[in-house]
FINUZA-657708 format. One record per residue (C-alpha): x, y negated, z; chain; residue number from 0; residue in three letters. Coordinates in steps of 0.5 Angstrom, whole numbers, plus 500, padded with zeros to 3 digits. Layout:
PT   px   py   pz  kollo  kolgu  zapa
PT    X    Y    Z      A    NUM   ALA
...
***
This chain:
PT   px   py   pz  kollo  kolgu  zapa
PT  863  302  770      A      0   MET
PT  861  307  775      A      1   SER
PT  857  307  781      A      2   GLN
PT  854  311  786      A      3   GLN
PT  846  312  786      A      4   VAL
PT  843  311  793      A      5   SER
PT  835  309  795      A      6   LYS
PT  832  304  799      A      7   GLY
PT  830  297  799      A      8   PRO
PT  838  295  800      A      9   ALA
PT  840  299  795      A     10   ALA
PT  834  297  790      A     11   GLU
PT  836  289  791      A     12   ALA
PT  843  291  790      A     13   ARG
PT  842  294  784      A     14   GLN
PT  838  289  781      A     15   ALA
PT  843  284  783      A     16   GLY
PT  848  288  779      A     17   LEU
PT  844  289  773      A     18   GLN
PT  843  281  773      A     19   ALA
PT  850  280  772      A     20   VAL
PT  851  286  767      A     21   GLN
PT  846  282  763      A     22   LYS
PT  849  275  763      A     23   HIS
PT  852  274  756      A     24   PRO
PT  858  271  760      A     25   MET
PT  859  276  765      A     26   LEU
PT  858  282  761      A     27   ALA
PT  865  283  758      A     28   PRO
PT  868  283  765      A     29   LEU
PT  862  287  768      A     30   ALA
PT  863  293  763      A     31   GLN
PT  870  293  764      A     32   ALA
PT  869  293  772      A     33   THR
PT  868  300  776      A     34   SER
PT  863  298  781      A     35   PHE
PT  862  303  788      A     36   MET
PT  858  303  794      A     37   VAL
PT  863  303  800      A     38   ASP
PT  859  307  805      A     39   LYS
PT  865  309  810      A     40   GLU
PT  867  302  810      A     41   HIS
PT  874  304  807      A     42   GLN
PT  875  297  804      A     43   TYR
PT  869  293  805      A     44   VAL
PT  868  290  812      A     45   SER
PT  862  292  816      A     46   SER
PT  860  285  817      A     47   LYS
PT  863  283  809      A     48   GLY
PT  859  284  803      A     49   TRP
PT  864  287  798      A     50   LEU
PT  872  288  796      A     51   ALA
PT  876  287  790      A     52   LEU
PT  882  290  787      A     53   SER
PT  886  287  781      A     54   PRO
PT  885  293  777      A     55   ALA
PT  878  292  777      A     56   GLY
PT  875  296  782      A     57   GLN
PT  869  292  786      A     58   ILE
PT  866  296  793      A     59   TRP
PT  860  294  795      A     60   LEU
PT  857  294  802      A     61   HIS
PT  852  300  803      A     62   GLY
PT  847  298  808      A     63   LYS
PT  847  290  807      A     64   ARG
PT  840  287  807      A     65   GLN
PT  840  282  802      A     66   ALA
PT  836  279  796      A     67   ALA
PT  837  280  789      A     68   PRO
PT  839  273  788      A     69   GLU
PT  844  273  793      A     70   ALA
PT  848  280  790      A     71   TRP
PT  848  277  784      A     72   THR
PT  852  271  786      A     73   ARG
PT  857  274  790      A     74   VAL
PT  858  280  785      A     75   ILE
PT  859  274  780      A     76   ALA
PT  864  270  785      A     77   ILE
PT  868  277  785      A     78   ALA
PT  868  278  777      A     79   LEU
PT  870  270  776      A     80   LEU
PT  876  271  781      A     81   CYS
PT  878  277  776      A     82   LEU
PT  877  273  770      A     83   GLY
PT  880  267  772      A     84   PHE
PT  886  271  774      A     85   GLY
PT  886  269  781      A     86   LEU
PT  886  276  784      A     87   VAL
PT  894  276  786      A     88   ARG
PT  898  275  792      A     89   ARG
PT  900  268  794      A     90   GLN
PT  902  265  800      A     91   GLU
PT  899  263  805      A     92   PRO
PT  894  269  803      A     93   PHE
PT  888  267  807      A     94   GLU
PT  888  260  804      A     95   LEU
PT  889  262  797      A     96   TRP
PT  883  267  798      A     97   GLU
PT  879  262  800      A     98   LEU
PT  881  257  795      A     99   ALA
PT  880  262  790      A    100   SER
PT  873  264  792      A    101   LEU
PT  871  257  793      A    102   LEU
PT  873  255  786      A    103   ALA
PT  869  261  783      A    104   ALA
PT  863  260  787      A    105   ASP
PT  863  253  784      A    106   ARG
PT  863  255  777      A    107   PHE
PT  857  260  779      A    108   CYS
PT  853  254  782      A    109   GLY
PT  854  250  775      A    110   GLU
PT  852  256  771      A    111   LEU
PT  846  257  776      A    112   LYS
PT  848  264  777      A    113   LEU
PT  844  267  783      A    114   GLY
PT  843  264  790      A    115   GLN
PT  847  264  796      A    116   LEU
PT  843  266  803      A    117   PRO
PT  842  261  808      A    118   ASP
PT  848  264  812      A    119   ASP
PT  853  263  807      A    120   LEU
PT  851  256  806      A    121   VAL
PT  858  251  807      A    122   TYR
PT  859  244  806      A    123   PRO
PT  862  242  799      A    124   GLU
PT  869  241  799      A    125   PRO
PT  873  236  795      A    126   VAL
PT  875  239  789      A    127   PHE
PT  882  236  787      A    128   PRO
PT  884  237  779      A    129   SER
PT  888  244  778      A    130   GLY
PT  882  249  780      A    131   GLY
PT  884  254  786      A    132   ALA
PT  892  252  786      A    133   ASP
PT  890  245  787      A    134   GLY
PT  885  246  792      A    135   LEU
PT  890  251  796      A    136   LEU
PT  895  245  795      A    137   ARG
PT  890  240  799      A    138   HIS
PT  889  245  804      A    139   PHE
PT  896  246  806      A    140   CYS
PT  897  238  806      A    141   VAL
PT  891  236  809      A    142   ASP
PT  888  242  813      A    143   GLY
PT  882  246  812      A    144   CYS
PT  875  245  814      A    145   ASP
PT  874  250  820      A    146   PRO
PT  867  251  817      A    147   ALA
PT  870  253  810      A    148   LEU
PT  874  258  814      A    149   LYS
PT  867  261  818      A    150   GLU
PT  864  261  811      A    151   TRP
PT  870  266  808      A    152   GLN
PT  869  270  815      A    153   LEU
PT  862  271  813      A    154   GLN
PT  863  273  806      A    155   LEU
PT  869  278  807      A    156   CYS
PT  868  280  815      A    157   GLY
PT  874  281  818      A    158   ASN
PT  878  284  812      A    159   ALA
PT  881  281  806      A    160   SER
PT  876  281  800      A    161   LEU
PT  882  282  795      A    162   PHE
PT  885  288  797      A    163   CYS
PT  889  295  794      A    164   ASN
PT  894  291  791      A    165   PHE
PT  899  297  792      A    166   ASP
PT  895  302  789      A    167   ALA
PT  899  306  784      A    168   LYS
PT  895  308  777      A    169   PRO
PT  894  315  776      A    170   SER
PT  897  318  769      A    171   ARG
PT  890  318  766      A    172   TRP
PT  888  311  768      A    173   GLN
PT  888  306  763      A    174   ARG
PT  892  300  764      A    175   PRO
PT  888  294  767      A    176   PRO
PT  884  290  762      A    177   PRO
PT  886  283  760      A    178   ARG
PT  881  279  764      A    179   TRP
PT  882  272  762      A    180   ARG
PT  881  275  755      A    181   GLU
PT  874  278  757      A    182   LEU
PT  872  272  760      A    183   LEU
PT  874  268  754      A    184   ALA
PT  870  273  750      A    185   ASP
PT  864  272  755      A    186   GLY
PT  864  264  754      A    187   ILE
PT  864  264  747      A    188   ALA
PT  858  269  747      A    189   ARG
PT  854  265  752      A    190   ASP
PT  855  259  748      A    191   VAL
PT  853  262  741      A    192   GLY
PT  847  265  744      A    193   HIS
PT  845  258  747      A    194   ALA
PT  846  255  740      A    195   LEU
PT  842  260  737      A    196   GLU
PT  836  258  742      A    197   ARG
PT  837  251  741      A    198   ALA
PT  837  252  733      A    199   SER
PT  831  257  734      A    200   GLY
PT  834  262  730      A    201   LEU
PT  831  269  730      A    202   PRO
PT  835  275  732      A    203   GLY
PT  835  273  740      A    204   MET
PT  833  280  743      A    205   SER
PT  837  279  749      A    206   GLY
PT  842  284  748      A    207   GLN
PT  849  283  747      A    208   ILE
PT  852  286  741      A    209   LYS
PT  859  288  742      A    210   PRO
PT  864  285  738      A    211   LEU
PT  868  289  733      A    212   SER
PT  876  289  733      A    213   LYS
PT  877  284  728      A    214   ALA
PT  872  279  731      A    215   GLN
PT  876  280  738      A    216   LYS
PT  882  279  734      A    217   THR
PT  880  273  731      A    218   LYS
PT  878  270  738      A    219   ARG
PT  884  272  741      A    220   ARG
PT  888  268  736      A    221   LEU
PT  884  262  737      A    222   ILE
PT  884  262  744      A    223   ASP
PT  892  264  745      A    224   HIS
PT  895  262  739      A    225   TYR
PT  895  255  738      A    226   PRO
PT  899  255  731      A    227   LEU
PT  894  259  728      A    228   LEU
PT  888  258  732      A    229   GLY
PT  885  252  727      A    230   ALA
PT  886  257  721      A    231   LEU
PT  883  263  724      A    232   ALA
PT  877  259  726      A    233   ALA
PT  876  257  718      A    234   SER
PT  876  264  716      A    235   PHE
PT  870  269  716      A    236   ASP
PT  872  276  717      A    237   VAL
PT  869  282  712      A    238   GLN
PT  869  289  715      A    239   GLU
PT  865  292  710      A    240   ASP
PT  868  299  709      A    241   LEU
PT  864  300  702      A    242   ARG
PT  867  293  699      A    243   LEU
PT  874  295  702      A    244   CYS
PT  874  301  698      A    245   GLN
PT  871  298  692      A    246   HIS
PT  876  292  692      A    247   TYR
PT  881  298  694      A    248   GLU
PT  884  294  700      A    249   ILE
PT  888  299  704      A    250   ARG
PT  889  295  710      A    251   VAL
PT  887  288  709      A    252   ALA
PT  887  282  704      A    253   ALA
PT  885  275  704      A    254   ILE
PT  881  270  699      A    255   ASP
PT  883  263  701      A    256   VAL
PT  878  260  696      A    257   GLY
PT  872  264  699      A    258   ALA
PT  875  263  706      A    259   ARG
PT  875  270  708      A    260   ALA
PT  879  276  710      A    261   ILE
PT  878  283  709      A    262   TRP
PT  880  288  714      A    263   LEU
PT  879  295  713      A    264   ASN
PT  875  298  719      A    265   PRO
PT  878  305  717      A    266   ALA
PT  885  303  717      A    267   ALA
PT  885  305  724      A    268   GLY
PT  889  299  727      A    269   LEU
PT  890  298  734      A    270   SER
PT  889  291  738      A    271   ASP
PT  896  289  737      A    272   ASP
PT  896  292  730      A    273   GLU
PT  890  288  728      A    274   CYS
PT  893  282  731      A    275   LEU
PT  899  282  727      A    276   PHE
PT  895  284  720      A    277   VAL
PT  891  278  722      A    278   PHE
PT  896  273  723      A    279   ALA
PT  900  276  717      A    280   HIS
PT  894  274  712      A    281   GLU
PT  893  267  715      A    282   LEU
PT  900  265  714      A    283   LEU
PT  899  267  707      A    284   HIS
PT  894  261  707      A    285   ALA
PT  897  256  711      A    286   GLY
PT  904  256  707      A    287   LEU
PT  900  256  700      A    288   ASN
PT  903  262  697      A    289   HIS
PT  898  262  692      A    290   ALA
PT  900  256  689      A    291   THR
PT  907  256  690      A    292   ARG
PT  908  262  685      A    293   ARG
PT  909  257  679      A    294   ARG
PT  908  262  674      A    295   GLY
PT  912  268  677      A    296   ARG
PT  910  275  677      A    297   ASP
PT  904  275  682      A    298   PRO
PT  905  282  685      A    299   LEU
PT  913  281  686      A    300   LEU
PT  911  274  689      A    301   TRP
PT  906  277  694      A    302   ASN
PT  912  282  696      A    303   ILE
PT  917  277  697      A    304   ALA
PT  912  273  701      A    305   CYS
PT  911  279  705      A    306   ASP
PT  918  280  707      A    307   PHE
PT  919  273  710      A    308   ILE
PT  912  273  713      A    309   ILE
PT  913  280  717      A    310   ASN
PT  920  278  719      A    311   GLY
PT  917  272  722      A    312   TRP
PT  912  275  726      A    313   LEU
PT  916  280  728      A    314   ILE
PT  921  275  731      A    315   GLU
PT  915  271  734      A    316   MET
PT  913  278  737      A    317   GLN
PT  906  277  735      A    318   VAL
PT  902  283  736      A    319   GLY
PT  905  290  733      A    320   THR
PT  907  291  726      A    321   ALA
PT  903  297  723      A    322   PRO
PT  907  303  720      A    323   GLY
PT  903  302  713      A    324   MET
PT  904  297  708      A    325   GLY
PT  910  294  712      A    326   LEU
PT  915  290  708      A    327   LEU
PT  921  288  712      A    328   HIS
PT  928  288  711      A    329   ASP
PT  933  284  716      A    330   ALA
PT  938  282  710      A    331   ALA
PT  932  277  708      A    332   PHE
PT  933  274  714      A    333   SER
PT  934  266  714      A    334   GLY
PT  932  266  706      A    335   GLN
PT  926  263  703      A    336   SER
PT  921  267  699      A    337   SER
PT  924  264  693      A    338   GLU
PT  930  267  694      A    339   ASP
PT  927  274  696      A    340   VAL
PT  923  274  689      A    341   TYR
PT  930  273  685      A    342   ASP
PT  933  278  689      A    343   SER
PT  927  283  688      A    344   LEU
PT  927  281  680      A    345   ALA
PT  934  284  679      A    346   GLN
PT  930  291  680      A    347   ASP
PT  923  290  678      A    348   ILE
PT  921  297  677      A    349   ARG
PT  923  299  684      A    350   ARG
PT  920  293  687      A    351   ALA
PT  913  294  684      A    352   ARG
PT  913  301  688      A    353   LYS
PT  913  297  694      A    354   LEU
PT  906  297  698      A    355   ALA
PT  903  291  701      A    356   THR
PT  897  291  706      A    357   LEU
PT  892  292  700      A    358   ARG
PT  896  298  698      A    359   GLY
PT  902  300  693      A    360   VAL
PT  902  296  687      A    361   GLY
PT  896  291  689      A    362   ALA
PT  896  284  692      A    363   GLN
PT  893  282  698      A    364   ASP
PT  892  275  696      A    365   MET
PT  886  275  692      A    366   LEU
PT  882  270  688      A    367   GLY
PT  885  265  683      A    368   ASP
PT  890  260  684      A    369   GLU
PT  887  255  679      A    370   ASP
PT  881  251  680      A    371   GLY
PT  879  245  685      A    372   LYS
PT  875  250  690      A    373   LEU
PT  882  254  691      A    374   PHE
PT  886  247  691      A    375   MET
PT  881  244  696      A    376   ASP
PT  881  250  701      A    377   ALA
PT  889  251  701      A    378   GLU
PT  889  243  702      A    379   GLY
PT  885  245  708      A    380   TYR
PT  889  251  710      A    381   CYS
PT  896  247  710      A    382   ARG
PT  893  241  714      A    383   ARG
PT  890  246  719      A    384   ALA
PT  897  250  720      A    385   LEU
PT  900  243  721      A    386   ALA
PT  895  241  726      A    387   GLN
PT  897  248  730      A    388   GLY
PT  904  247  729      A    389   PHE
PT  903  240  732      A    390   ASP
PT  899  242  738      A    391   ARG
PT  904  248  739      A    392   PHE
PT  910  244  739      A    393   CYS
PT  908  238  742      A    394   SER
PT  913  235  747      A    395   GLY
PT  917  242  747      A    396   THR
PT  922  246  744      A    397   PRO
PT  920  250  738      A    398   ARG
PT  920  256  743      A    399   GLY
PT  919  263  739      A    400   VAL
PT  918  260  732      A    401   LEU
PT  923  261  727      A    402   PRO
PT  927  256  724      A    403   ALA
PT  925  258  717      A    404   GLY
PT  917  258  719      A    405   LEU
PT  918  251  722      A    406   ILE
PT  922  248  716      A    407   GLU
PT  916  251  711      A    408   GLU
PT  911  248  715      A    409   ILE
PT  914  241  716      A    410   ARG
PT  915  241  708      A    411   SER
PT  908  243  706      A    412   LEU
PT  905  237  711      A    413   SER
PT  909  232  707      A    414   GLN
PT  906  229  701      A    415   PRO
PT  909  232  695      A    416   PRO
PT  914  228  691      A    417   ILE
PT  912  227  684      A    418   ALA
PT  917  230  679      A    419   TRP
PT  919  223  676      A    420   ASP
PT  921  220  682      A    421   VAL
PT  925  226  684      A    422   LYS
PT  928  225  677      A    423   LEU
PT  930  218  679      A    424   ALA
PT  933  220  685      A    425   HIS
PT  937  225  681      A    426   TRP
PT  939  219  676      A    427   PHE
PT  941  215  682      A    428   ASP
PT  946  220  685      A    429   GLU
PT  950  221  678      A    430   ARG
PT  949  213  676      A    431   PHE
PT  950  208  682      A    432   ALA
PT  947  202  680      A    433   PRO
PT  953  197  677      A    434   PRO
PT  956  192  682      A    435   VAL
PT  955  185  679      A    436   PRO
PT  961  181  678      A    437   ARG
PT  963  174  677      A    438   ARG
PT  969  171  675      A    439   SER
PT  972  164  675      A    440   TYR
PT  976  165  668      A    441   ALA
PT  970  162  665      A    442   HIS
PT  965  157  668      A    443   PRO
PT  958  158  669      A    444   SER
PT  953  154  664      A    445   ARG
PT  949  152  669      A    446   ARG
PT  954  148  673      A    447   GLN
PT  953  142  668      A    448   SER
PT  949  138  673      A    449   ALA
PT  955  138  678      A    450   THR
PT  961  139  674      A    451   PRO
PT  966  138  679      A    452   ASP
PT  963  144  683      A    453   ASN
PT  966  150  680      A    454   PRO
PT  962  156  679      A    455   ARG
PT  963  163  677      A    456   PRO
PT  960  166  671      A    457   SER
PT  957  174  670      A    458   SER
PT  962  179  667      A    459   VAL
PT  960  184  663      A    460   LYS
PT  962  191  664      A    461   PRO
PT  968  193  661      A    462   THR
PT  968  198  655      A    463   GLU
PT  971  204  659      A    464   GLU
PT  966  203  664      A    465   GLU
PT  960  203  659      A    466   ARG
PT  963  209  656      A    467   ARG
PT  963  213  663      A    468   SER
PT  956  212  664      A    469   ARG
PT  953  217  659      A    470   VAL
PT  950  224  660      A    471   PHE
PT  948  230  655      A    472   GLY
PT  941  232  654      A    473   VAL
PT  940  239  651      A    474   LEU
PT  933  239  648      A    475   LEU
PT  929  246  647      A    476   ASP
PT  926  245  640      A    477   THR
PT  923  252  639      A    478   SER
PT  916  254  637      A    479   GLY
PT  914  255  644      A    480   SER
PT  915  248  647      A    481   MET
PT  909  243  647      A    482   ALA
PT  910  237  644      A    483   PRO
PT  907  233  650      A    484   GLN
PT  913  236  654      A    485   LEU
PT  918  233  649      A    486   LEU
PT  915  226  649      A    487   GLY
PT  914  226  656      A    488   LYS
PT  921  228  658      A    489   SER
PT  924  224  653      A    490   LEU
PT  920  218  655      A    491   GLY
PT  922  219  662      A    492   ALA
PT  929  220  661      A    493   ILE
PT  930  214  656      A    494   ALA
PT  926  209  662      A    495   SER
PT  931  211  667      A    496   TYR
PT  937  211  663      A    497   ALA
PT  935  204  661      A    498   LEU
PT  934  202  668      A    499   ALA
PT  941  204  670      A    500   ARG
PT  945  201  664      A    501   GLU
PT  946  208  661      A    502   VAL
PT  950  206  654      A    503   SER
PT  948  213  650      A    504   ALA
PT  945  220  651      A    505   VAL
PT  949  226  647      A    506   ARG
PT  943  229  645      A    507   LEU
PT  943  237  643      A    508   ILE
PT  937  240  640      A    509   CYS
PT  937  248  640      A    510   CYS
PT  932  253  638      A    511   ASP
PT  936  259  636      A    512   ALA
PT  942  255  633      A    513   HIS
PT  945  248  636      A    514   ALA
PT  944  242  632      A    515   TYR
PT  948  236  635      A    516   ASP
PT  944  229  634      A    517   SER
PT  950  225  636      A    518   GLY
PT  950  219  641      A    519   TRP
PT  943  216  641      A    520   VAL
PT  942  210  645      A    521   GLU
PT  936  210  650      A    522   PRO
PT  932  205  647      A    523   GLU
PT  931  210  641      A    524   ASN
PT  928  215  645      A    525   LEU
PT  922  211  646      A    526   LEU
PT  921  211  639      A    527   GLU
PT  919  216  634      A    528   ARG
PT  925  221  634      A    529   PHE
PT  925  227  629      A    530   ALA
PT  927  234  632      A    531   VAL
PT  930  240  629      A    532   ARG
PT  929  247  630      A    533   GLY
PT  922  250  632      A    534   ARG
PT  925  257  631      A    535   GLY
PT  926  262  637      A    536   GLY
PT  930  260  643      A    537   THR
PT  937  261  645      A    538   VAL
PT  940  256  649      A    539   LEU
PT  947  258  650      A    540   GLN
PT  950  256  643      A    541   PRO
PT  948  249  645      A    542   ALA
PT  952  249  652      A    543   LEU
PT  958  252  648      A    544   ASP
PT  957  246  643      A    545   LEU
PT  958  241  649      A    546   LEU
PT  964  245  652      A    547   ARG
PT  967  244  645      A    548   ASP
PT  965  237  645      A    549   LEU
PT  968  236  652      A    550   ALA
PT  975  240  650      A    551   ALA
PT  976  235  644      A    552   ARG
PT  974  229  649      A    553   GLY
PT  968  227  646      A    554   ASP
PT  963  228  652      A    555   PHE
PT  965  228  660      A    556   PRO
PT  967  235  662      A    557   LYS
PT  963  235  668      A    558   ALA
PT  957  233  665      A    559   GLY
PT  952  231  667      A    560   PRO
PT  947  235  663      A    561   LEU
PT  939  235  663      A    562   LEU
PT  936  242  660      A    563   ILE
PT  929  241  658      A    564   ILE
PT  926  248  656      A    565   THR
PT  919  251  658      A    566   ASP
PT  923  257  661      A    567   GLY
PT  922  262  655      A    568   TYR
PT  930  263  654      A    569   CYS
PT  935  268  655      A    570   GLU
PT  936  271  662      A    571   ASP
PT  943  268  663      A    572   GLN
PT  946  261  662      A    573   LEU
PT  953  260  663      A    574   ASN
PT  956  252  664      A    575   THR
PT  961  249  669      A    576   LEU
PT  957  242  668      A    577   MET
PT  953  239  673      A    578   ASP
PT  946  240  670      A    579   HIS
PT  939  240  672      A    580   ALA
PT  933  243  669      A    581   TYR
PT  926  240  666      A    582   LEU
PT  920  245  666      A    583   LEU
PT  913  245  665      A    584   PRO
PT  909  246  672      A    585   GLU
PT  907  253  672      A    586   GLY
PT  913  256  669      A    587   ARG
PT  920  259  671      A    588   HIS
PT  927  260  669      A    589   LEU
PT  928  268  668      A    590   PRO
PT  934  267  673      A    591   PHE
PT  937  264  679      A    592   ARG
PT  938  256  677      A    593   ALA
PT  945  253  680      A    594   ARG
PT  942  246  678      A    595   GLY
PT  936  243  681      A    596   GLU
PT  929  244  677      A    597   VAL
PT  924  239  676      A    598   PHE
PT  917  241  674      A    599   TYR
PT  914  236  669      A    600   VAL
PT  906  236  671      A    601   SER
PT  901  236  666      A    602   HIS
***
């Protein structure tokens, strides 16, 4: 802000009005970004007007007008609000547009009780339709404009336009114009915060306006302009303590979902757009529940895989600017999930561990522990907040710039999780369709004795060939690392589903370092005490080779189906052509990419 100093009663009143605007919490951000100048030569301000305003944020004030400080406060506030509302632009018919803009800004000043217009600027209150200045302009164009309002505009602007200097070319050294709407939103938020502090009687209200930090401005920008992440951003505190960032070795940023905190290192030297990108990056870690979705994977490798996916989405959505440090992005991973990227990185773990997250090389930017009720409650809140932001962002409209993969993850996380036993039941339904009941007149029904003249068919049992086709195999890991609870829970669920779908027998193969063929076992026998063999080391491939040999001899279906129950502590690769699925305890994972479905048994 720059202004020319002058003396006299008129200059003192003008300066008092300007200072009142600069101290107001709502208008202070706008006033700090505006250049105030006194136009003594009437280059922009009419000799009968009050002031003039350019879209770049220059305000020229009348140099000799005699007025009270309250009047100057009001007219300067009107000019600032025109900037904040984004009204200083060319729109035809221009005179009516300028009048509608000034009336809308003055009405807002009246509601806030900012200053007071002098008697010669009092005007009849017009009917304000919905839509602000645009709605008022439509009203003037359709129903006409009251001459008294045009006279008020003439008294305020003189014989010149208040909005001026549209064609001025910025100098090379001149900065681009500020984001006036964001400055006004910042001021409104500050004013509301001060009002709440005054109402609650909290100390610390000295009347001085504390400037917001870059991270706080970024948080407010996300809340105001990014509905997808706005609810998430509002629920996290911003930590910018340089000493703590150095203590936790946070190079750029990190997030602790359980503590509801995002750490941003003030020494990272991020620009406003880079800070926006980093803030959105950390929020997506929380909203997509990346910590609990790790499921026993290597923490650092999983963090890096999630970073690749998040950064790709943010670049595609053009959210801020990607920082040069700690950016993990590869176009080859486009369209993949975090789980797919993890499997790719796991093929060269040494190289992957040298990659840098936003926290630094070899460090996770997802802090905290994934276990515990507090953390789970926090992730549940983040999941709901992201889903609400998505509903607001895409309400009645196409997905716009949101990547399809991000939409798919948000929708899948917003659905209640399906229990592992329900998923297993669906797996059985796909491979064993419910038997179709059949009836035959070859043997009369026993229930027709009351009416022997009316023939009724009787139920026909499935043929032996059909019964033999309804079988499947179970490869049971009986190594020493397998928990007895997992064995009992898995075998009990398998037996129950097999009986419900009239499966005649199960081919059970126990395996530790060697395969033990238990032969064909009736499902009901699995519900009783069942002795398993093994409890040594873990090598599952011999059991698969045994099933392949059984299928070659016609003692087992060549295509399966086969359920493999293991805790994941097995060899790095299993080879089989049978239709198969895996049952693993929750929190464990396979050391290879599974071709069949994987069901996680809850504890």
